[in-house]
C-alpha positions in Angstrom: -53.9 -30.2 -5.8 -56.7 -32.2 -4.1 -60.2 -33.3 -5.1 -62.8 -31.2 -3.4 -65.2 -34.1 -2.8 -63.0 -37.0 -1.9 -59.9 -35.1 -0.8 -57.8 -37.4 -3.0 -54.5 -35.9 -4.3 -54.7 -35.0 -8.0 -51.5 -35.3 -10.1 -49.1 -37.8 -11.5 -48.6 -39.6 -8.2 -49.6 -39.7 -4.6 -46.2 -38.6 -3.2 -45.8 -35.0 -1.9 -43.3 -32.6 -3.6 -40.9 -32.8 -0.7 -40.7 -36.0 1.5 -40.6 -35.4 5.2 -41.7 -31.8 5.2 -44.9 -31.0 7.2 -44.6 -27.5 8.7 -42.5 -24.3 8.6 -39.8 -25.7 10.8 -39.2 -28.8 8.7 -39.3 -26.7 5.6 -36.7 -24.4 7.0 -34.4 -27.3 7.9 -34.8 -28.7 4.4 -33.9 -25.3 3.0 -30.8 -25.1 5.2 -29.7 -28.6 4.0 -30.1 -27.4 0.4 -28.2 -24.1 1.1 -25.3 -25.8 2.8 -25.2 -28.9 0.6 -24.7 -31.2 3.6 -26.9 -33.9 2.0 -30.4 -35.1 2.8 -31.7 -37.5 5.5 -35.4 -37.8 6.0 -36.2 -34.7 4.0 -35.6 -34.8 0.2 -37.4 -33.7 -3.0 -39.6 -36.1 -5.0 -40.2 -36.3 -8.7 -43.8 -35.2 -8.5 -43.4 -31.4 -8.9 -41.3 -29.8 -11.5 -41.6 -26.5 -9.7 -39.9 -28.0 -6.7 -36.9 -29.1 -8.8 -36.7 -25.6 -10.3 -36.7 -23.9 -6.9 -34.2 -26.5 -5.7 -31.8 -25.7 -8.5 -32.3 -21.9 -8.1 -31.4 -22.1 -4.4 -28.2 -24.0 -5.2 -27.3 -21.3 -7.8 -28.0 -18.5 -5.3 -25.9 -20.2 -2.6 -23.0 -20.5 -5.0 -23.4 -16.8 -5.9 -23.5 -15.7 -2.3 -20.4 -17.7 -1.4 -18.5 -16.4 -4.4 -19.4 -12.8 -3.5 -18.3 -13.3 0.1 -14.9 -14.8 -1.0 -14.4 -11.9 -3.5 -15.2 -9.3 -0.8 -12.8 -10.8 1.7 -10.0 -11.2 -1.0 -10.5 -7.7 -2.2 -10.3 -6.4 1.4 -7.0 -8.2 2.1 -5.3 -8.0 -1.3 -5.0 -4.2 -1.6 -1.5 -3.3 -0.3 -2.0 0.4 -1.4 -4.6 0.8 1.2 -2.5 -0.9 3.9 0.4 1.5 3.5 -1.4 4.8 2.8 -0.3 6.2 6.2 3.4 6.0 5.1 4.3 9.7 4.9 7.0 11.5 2.9 8.2 15.1 3.3 6.7 17.4 0.8 10.2 18.5 -0.3 13.8 17.4 -0.4 16.8 19.4 0.6 20.5 19.6 -0.4 23.0 20.6 2.3 26.3 19.5 3.9 26.4 16.6 6.4 29.7 15.7 8.0 31.5 17.7 5.3 29.7 15.9 2.4 27.1 17.4 0.1 23.9 15.3 0.5 20.4 15.0 -0.8 18.0 14.5 2.1 14.3 13.8 2.4 12.2 12.6 5.4 9.9 9.6 5.8 7.8 8.2 8.7 5.3 5.5 9.4 2.9 6.8 12.2 1.1 3.5 12.6 1.6 1.3 15.7 2.5 -1.7 13.6 5.4 -0.6 11.3 6.4 -2.3 8.1 9.2 -4.7 8.4 12.2 -5.3 6.1 11.8 -1.9 4.6 13.8 -1.1 1.5 14.0 2.4 0.0 15.1 3.1 -3.6 15.6 6.4 -5.3 15.8 6.8 -9.1 16.7 9.8 -11.1 14.5 10.0 -14.3 15.9 12.2 -17.1 15.4 12.6 -20.8 18.3 11.5 -23.0 18.5 12.3 -26.7 19.8 9.5 -29.0 22.1 10.0 -32.0 19.1 9.6 -34.2 17.3 12.5 -32.5 14.9 10.3 -30.4 14.2 11.5 -26.9 14.0 8.6 -24.4 13.4 8.3 -20.7 16.4 6.9 -18.7 16.6 6.2 -15.0 19.6 5.9 -12.7 19.4 4.6 -9.2 20.9 6.8 -6.5 23.1 5.1 -3.8 21.7 5.6 -0.3 23.2 5.3 3.1 22.9 1.8 4.5 22.0 0.6 1.0 18.5 1.9 1.5 17.7 -0.4 4.4 15.8 1.8 6.9 14.2 1.0 10.2 11.3 3.4 10.1 10.0 3.2 13.7 10.4 7.0 14.0 10.7 9.8 11.4 13.9 9.2 9.6 15.9 11.2 7.1 17.1 9.4 4.0 20.5 10.5 2.8 22.2 10.3 -0.6 25.8 11.5 -0.7 26.5 13.6 -3.8 30.0 12.4 -4.8 31.8 11.9 -8.1 29.6 8.8 -8.8 26.3 10.5 -8.1 24.0 11.5 -11.0 23.6 14.8 -9.2 27.3 15.7 -9.2 26.8 18.3 -11.9 24.7 20.6 -9.6 27.1 23.0 -7.9 24.6 25.7 -6.8 20.9 26.5 -6.5 20.9 28.1 -10.0 22.0 24.8 -11.6 19.2 23.0 -9.8 16.5 25.4 -10.8 17.4 25.1 -14.5 17.5 21.3 -14.5 14.9 19.0 -15.8 14.6 15.7 -14.0 12.5 13.8 -11.5 13.5 11.8 -8.5 11.2 8.7 -8.0 11.2 7.3 -4.5 9.8 3.8 -3.7 9.5 2.2 -0.2 8.8 -1.5 -0.2 8.1 -3.4 3.0 6.2 -6.3 4.5 2.9 -5.7 6.4 3.0 -7.3 9.9 -0.8 -7.7 9.8 -1.1 -9.7 6.5 2.5 -10.5 5.7 2.0 -9.0 2.2 4.5 -6.9 0.4 3.4 -3.3 0.4 4.7 -0.2 -1.4 4.5 3.6 -1.1 5.7 6.0 -3.7 6.4 9.6 -4.3 8.6 11.9 -6.4 10.4 15.2 -6.3 11.0 17.6 -9.2 13.7 20.4 -9.1 11.3 23.0 -7.7 10.6 20.7 -4.8 14.3 20.3 -4.0 15.7 23.2 -1.9 19.3 24.1 -1.9 20.9 25.2 1.4 18.1 23.9 3.6 18.1 21.3 6.4 15.2 19.6 8.2 14.7 20.6 11.9 14.8 18.0 14.6 11.4 16.8 15.6 12.3 14.0 18.0 12.8 15.3 21.6 13.2 13.5 24.9 10.6 14.2 27.6 12.5 13.9 30.8 9.3 14.2 32.9 7.5 11.3 31.3 10.8 9.5 30.4 9.9 9.0 26.8 10.6 10.4 23.3 8.1 12.6 21.6 7.7 13.3 17.9 6.5 16.7 16.7 4.7 15.8 13.5 3.6 19.5 13.0 7.2 20.3 12.0 7.6 17.2 9.8 8.2 19.4 6.7 9.8 22.3 8.4 13.3 23.3 7.2 15.9 25.9 8.1 18.4 27.7 6.0 22.1 26.9 6.3 25.2 28.8 5.1 26.5 26.7 2.2 29.3 29.2 1.2 31.3 29.1 4.5 31.1 25.3 4.7 32.1 24.8 1.1 35.1 27.1 1.5 36.1 25.4 4.7 36.0 22.0 3.0 38.1 23.3 0.1 40.7 24.8 2.4 40.9 21.6 4.4 41.6 19.6 1.3 44.3 22.0 0.2 46.0 21.7 3.6 
């Protein structure tokens, strides 16, 4: 505020609100110094104007809020492993058939991304209700033993195999009728390390008895293209299965054991 006649400054003192600021460019530089907290040189606020101190504090608070929001956005973007492994794909059903003369539970997994997860570990749990002696019904889970101890190299669609032997929780199922009347759930978990962020990621699915097909086998979807000298994957048949004769194989195995 200035006197209209003499032009003398009216206020508590003769110093301006901000020392060293004369035009828009100098004001912008002063604002950047405040925003980035790099300290003041020739430009700094004086004690003449309380409004300047208020705006000075408000800009510092706004700069802290903006920095906090940016850090939160970046952290939220990189710290969501579920989003990083959403392309991991499971077959929509599991099958039970013979493989090398052994009754096996099979399901298919694949990772169609160019950068595959590393150190992949697959676990399968059978969840079933168990009544206690007191009449309480509790959920129990038993881990199924997989080939290669669940260590899979999923660089192409792979079929995970569990051999149904005398130690398997599925050993009581001898035919398709036993499977249909059963009440359980197979919980599948794949844990790996993302090569992009080095974070542990996980994909999950589950199968119930009506999603497990007896006497079925997955078709081969990996074929070699001799013309282009490369392997090709037919993802359109990823869930396709064919029927196999379980009776003849079972009888042949029994006769072989007797001999």
